[in-house]
N, C-alpha and C positions, 0 to 999 in steps of 0.2 A: 833891176830884178834879177836875182840869180836863178838860173834855170839849168836843169839837167834833163837828159832824155833817157827814158826807160822803156824797155819792152816787157810788158807784164804778161804772165801766162794766164790762160783760162783757168779758173779756179772754182771749186765748190764753195758756196757761202751759206751761212745761217743768218737770217735777217728778221728784223721787225719793220713794219711798214706803217706809216701814217698817211692819211689822205686829207688834203686841205692846203691852204695857202702856205708857201714856203717861209721859213724864217720864224723868229720869235720863240715864245715859250713852248709851243707845241713840239718843235724840233728838239729843243733842249730836254724836254721831258722824255721824248722818245730815246734820245741818246743816253740819258741817265738810266732809264729802265733797261736798255740794252746792256749797258755796262754792268748793272747789277746781275742780270741774267748770265752774262759772260763770266762774272766772278763766281757765281754759283756753279757754273760748269767747269771751273778751274781752267779757263782758257784766256782770261782777260790779260794777264801779265805778258803772255807771249803772242797775243793776237795782233793782227793787222786789221784795224777797223776802218770801214769805208762808209762815207755818207754819200748817197747817190740820189740826186733829184731825177726822177724817171721821166718827167714831162716838161715840155717847154711852156711856161705860163703865158707866152704870147700866142700860143695855139690852143692850149687846153684851159678850160675854166679854172681859175685859181682854187676853187673849192673841190676840184676833182684831181688836182696834182698829187702824184704819189712820191713819197720820199722814203727811201730805205736806209736803215742803219744796219750794217752787216759786218761779219767777221769771216775771214777766209778760214775754212776748216778742212781737215783731211777727209778723204773719201770714206774712211771708216768711223768718223766721229758721229756719235748718236745725237742728232739734233732733237731737243725736247721742246714741247710747247712752252710758251706761246711763239717761239721762233719757227720760221718756215725755212725750207731749203731752196736754193736756187743756184744759178750759175753766173759767174762774172766772166764776161767774154774776153777780157784781157786786151792786149794790143799795145800800140806805141803811144807814149804819153810824154808831154813836156811837164816836168815836175818843178813846182815852186814851193820853197819852204818859207813860212812866215809866222809871225807872232799871231796867236789866236785871240786877237782883239778886234772889236768893231772897226777901229780906225785902220788897222793893217789890212783887214779883209776888204774894207771899202776902197782903200788905196790900190789894192791888188786889182779889183774890178775896174777901176778907172784906167789902169795901165796895161791890162793883160793883152788886149787885142793889138795894141801898138807893139808890145814885146813879141808877140807871135809873128806879126808882119815883119818887124825889124830882123828877126832871125830866119826869114824866108820859109816859114812853116805854114801849113794849112790845117785847119781844124776838121777832124772827122765828125760825122753826124752821130755822136755818142754823148752821154752826159759828162759834164765837167764834175769831177769827183773830189771830195775831201778825204784825206787819208791820215790816220792817227795810229800811234802805238801807245802803250801805257806810259812809256818813258816820255814821249812827246807831250801827252796830256799833262803829265806832272810838271813839265817845263813850259806849259801854255803855248805850245807850238802846234802847227798843223801843216800839212802839205796839200796843195791844190794840184790836181792832175788834169791836164787839158789834153783830150784825145787829138792826136795829130796823124797826118798821113805818112 
């Protein structure tokens, strides 16, 4: 697994949220709705899009888990409904680029914790994030960002 380390700044975000079990069609529908909103706002092509699972399903009931799809926006960007505004806290992340397929993502989850340990890193108590750009989406790629100390 190829890994890079990035320090991400705190950023203002515009986001859509769904509540319920992670994965499946519901998250795909949320992502598609968000991309359509971003296109209408003329920010999709230059946006950095994040998929953020806000809750640990081992602690929070799966039907209460929050999942946000968001774009980093400037302080002066006018966020329109149905999007909400929020803050991404930033921090240090181990970044992994992979094909956005079920097989590649499944393989990633099988190996990630060994890769983190092998590189002598420790995970911070923050969500593991998916990151996309329009170019990555067109190439069926995504990045997984693991928060590290």
